[in-house]
Phi, psi and omega in degrees: 000130179289165179292149181272341183214167173265167179123185181279122180280124181265341181132195180237136177233122182054036178081003182254126179286130182248128179232153179247115176287142184297338180296337181290339177298331177296315178297316180301314181295318180297319180295311182299317182290322181290323180280311183288331182259359183219284189297308186295312178294330179291322181273337182228072181296344181275351179287146176283157177305321180298317180292320180300307184288329176295316178291327177296318177295319178297318180298318180296318180295317180294325178294317178296324177295324178291326175295318178298318178298320177302311182289323178297326178297321174301314184295315183296312181292321179301316179295322178296335179265011176085014179261127180279114177254113188262346181186165178228135174239128173266126183220188192299332181262010178127257183209166181213125175262124184267122184244158168249107184095175180244163177306145185272349182206161176301324180296316179298318178299315182297313182295316183292319181287320186287334185291333181296303178301323178299318179299315179297319180295319179296314177300317181297316180294316180298314181296319181293313180295316180297314179298320178295323179295327182280346179293139183301145178304138180094345181291334180293346179274001184282353176087010178252147178303136177062023178094161181283127176301329184294335180262001184271147175289166178305316180295316179298322179299314179297316181295321180287342171275317185290321184299301179301327179295319178290326176297316177298321179297317179297317179294317180300318181290345177274354175300130185285054179246099179299134012262025170300162181303321178297324177292326177286326173297318177299317179297321178300319179293317178294322178297315180294327182283314185270341185058027180228105184297317182295315179297318179298320179294319180298315180293315181296320179293323177297317177294322178298319178294324178294319177297318178299320179295321177297320177297319179298315179296320178296318180297316179297318178299317178296321179294334179275359174109354180281150177262126178257128179308135179072347182248333178087211181211174176119156184295309184294312180297317180295320179296320180293317179296319178295322179295318176299318178298318177298318179297315180297315181298316180292319181294322179296316179295319180293322180295319178293318178301322180297316179294319179296321178297316179299319179297319180295331186261351187298328183259010182255116179286152178302324182300336181282331186253345187289158175271116183276157178047062182295150175293131180250160179233142181286138182298337185272353181285157180281162177298325178298318178293323177299316181294310185287320188267345184233299184296319181276339184267348181226174178266004183281153178244353181215145182221134171295143181256132180234169176256103184297335180294337179260009181102166184270013181298121183293349175302331188265032181297140185257336183171199181229138173238137185233170176300324179297326177295320180296321183297339180279350183260126176303142186301326182287356178253004183298323183288330186259348180267132180265157178301323180298338181281337186244350183291162170266125184299148182303325182288347179257359185263131173289140183231163173244158175255153183295339184267346181285164183284154176296331176298317178296319178296321179296322177298320178294318178300316182291317183297326182260357179054049177239166185260346181206156176228140171292144176255119186240130178270097182294335180288349182238044176073024179076036182284130176285121184245354180170188175231137173251123185248151175302323179300319180297318181293318180296320180297318180295319179296321179296326179290337178279346181233073188293346183266016174094010178273037185311129182279143177269125182282116180289155182271340184201159177251149179211165179231000000 
């Protein structure tokens, strides 16, 4: 199975691939700089520079770990509800659990969405209570919330920073702005009430876009100097709030578009959209011949590979070779490198069946970030009968929206 996302692969936890998006490095750097260059030295002037920056780094790592725990809770509960969660990506706005398909019932949606904020709140409460317990006796009389930072040990200081932050994160995720967890909880309630998944998604996405617009307006107001309760004022804070609002508004619109696309494709079989009798290439030809005789001579970007010595029967397909495979080969080796050396073996290639829905094929394309899938008829000994391309699906969707409302095919699903 190909990777579901781009970024730095951290490994697998409970069978779920975990990746780190490079944008999260910005968050890590901001946390370390704000704590190491501001809060910690101001509250602990007696700490050495090594201790200050060490605790700032530890705090950033623990915060990212708490985000991972939040997303893992989604994955564990989702799998228990029959939803395939193939990966998790940590990125600048927190985390994203990548699913194949959507929850099958309002109850499954509610449980999967609700467990994330609960996890953050539990982590926040535990860290806050633990940090308060570690504060030296008498520090609570210093007049600062949760005790004086100046009297707290390094570990207590980190915990007293981490705890309230996770509580805020849990509360923020409960905002009914789809696709935040709170918005998905709202969709579960609307779904249970209306018994119409599409209508519930449309309403939840509409509310999500409205919440995003409110965040944008609040951010602009803050940048103009007004103070917003709980958010404050200022150019940087206002810009960040507006950016979050823009992200929420865009994500809500994209999530609704994704559901609409799935609905349009649910009753369309792959056999209706696939390219039949695809052009095949012999495994023994050189990469130079592949480029000149196939890639440059046709509009195709991928070709099933066969063994011409056994005949041109497409039943004997060996794998797939793509333009991306060619790009990995230095040009001076094109004459001596064979297609069989660079192709992806058939046993490693994800395939679609002619009877499955185009929506299912699109999910496979998105999950693996590829442009085409071989279509294999398993009822006939695994015979290759065609290729289903993202381009074919997009063309069909455009035909369903003749007035220019062409739907954008999303690359991934998330919770």
